[in-house]
N, C-alpha and C positions, 0 to 999 in steps of 0.2 A: 749522943744519948747514952745512957747506961747499958742498954742492950747492945749497941754498937761496940762499946768498949769491951764488954764480956766476949763478944764474938771475936774481936781482934786478939784478945788474950788467949782464948781457946785455940785460935788458928796458929798463933806463935808457939804455944805449948805443943801442939801436934806436930808442927814442922820441926821443932827442936827434938822432940822424942823420936821422930822418924830419922833425923840425921844421926842421932846417937845410936839407934838400932842399926842403921846402915853401916856405921863404923865397926860394929861388932860382927859383921858378915865377913865371909871369905872375900878375897880380892875378886874372884870370879863373880860371886853374887853381887858385889858392888858394881862391877862392870855391866852385868845384866840389867841392873836397875838404871844405871846411867844411860845405857843404850835404848832404854824404853822397850826392851824386848819382853817385858812382863807387866801385867797390871797388878800383880800381887804386892801386898804391903811388905816392907822389910821384915816385920816379925814373922810373916808367913814363910818367906824365904829362909829365915833363920830356923824356923821349925822344921822345914824340909831338910835342911842340912843336918840338923841335930838328929833327926830320926834315921837318916841314911847312915850316919856314923854309929848309932846304936845298933842298927841291923848288922853292920860289919863287926862291931865289937862283940856282939853276942853270937856271931857266926850263924845268923838265921839264913837258911838256904832259900833261894828264890830270886826272881827277877824284880825289876822296878817297872811299874806301870803308871802311866798318867792317862786319865780320861778327861778330855776337854783341854785341848792343847793351846787354844787361844793364840798368842803371838810366838810361843815356843820358848820363852825365857825360863820357865821352870823345867821344861824338858832339857834345856842346856845344862842346868844345874844338876838334874838327876843323872844325865848321861856322864857328866864329869865325875860323879861320885860312884860310878859302877866299879866294883872290884872284879877281879879275875873270875870268870865263869858266870857272871851275871849278864843278863840281857835287858834291854829297855824296849818296852812296847808302848807306843803312844796311840791313843784312839781319839777320834773326833767324829762327830756326826756326819753322815752322808747327807749333804744338803739337798740332794735330789729327792730325799724321802722325808724331809722335815721342813718346818716353817721357821726354824731358828734364824735363818738369814745370814749364815756365815758365808764368806766368799768361797766360791768353788775351788779356788787354788790354795786352800789352807795348807795342803801338804807342801807346796812350794814355799810358802811363807815360813813354815816351821823348819823345813830343810835348810832354808836360807839362814835362819837364826842359828841353827846348829853349826852350819858351815862358817858363819861369821866368828864363831868361837873355837873353830878348829875341829869340829866333830862332823862325822859323815853319817847320814841316814842311809845305811847300806842295805837295808832290808833283812839283814841277818842279826847282828848284835844290836843294832838300833833300827827299829822298824816303826813306820807310821802307817796306821790302818784306818780305813773308814768303817764306822759302826752304823748299824741300822737298828733303831729301837724295835724291840720285839724279837730280834734274832740273837744268836750267840755272837760274842765278840770274835771277829775273824783272827785266826792265827794264834789262839792262845795255847794250842797243843797240850793243854792240861798241865803246863809247867806251873810250879808253885810261884806265888807272888810274896815277896818279903816286904815290899813297900809299895803302897798304892796312893796316888794323889788324885782325888776326884775334884775337878775344878769346873763346876758347872753352876750357873745361876738359874738354869732352867730345871725346875723340879722333876719333870718327867725324865729328862736325860740323867740327872743325878741319881734317881731311883733305879733306872735301868743299869747304869754303870755299877752301882753298889750291889745290886742283885747279881750281876754278872761276875764281879770280882770276888765277892765274899767267899764263894765256895772254893776258890783257888788259893786263898790265903794260907801261907805257911804258918805252922805253929809258932806263936810269938811275933808274927808279922804285924805291920801297922797299916791302917787305912787313914789317910788324912783328908778331911773334907773341908 
């Protein structure tokens, strides 16, 4: 039927476009995609890499923050792009206080993804923290944020993260949603 043909053509187009975008990514980002450590589309990973480079080129002071760690792939990418003096803070919801249904061991999952690419969640330069909606994000120490990635499909969590991170943003910093 004509509808089936149109669907097949669209599918082929999207796969071709995604392959082309994946080829434009850094080797690490391509490996993150191949390993299925992220559910982000190639263009989102490319955007993350691009803004991390802009932050460095413009010498915007501050840390990298990710809210909503999922499988840890974008955290791997952000940690790999940390320049000297920057820290990475990753936050995800404390499932004991939410109904989002993430596995209790998300910290282990993300730490494993980081380790698989040669990075260590040491609690200092790279830290993973549990967040509870309605409370301040733990461990922000008032440090400025140069690049924030808010990765949440749950509107309540996304709003909480945005309200928590926005006051910490460095002048000229970026929030990617």
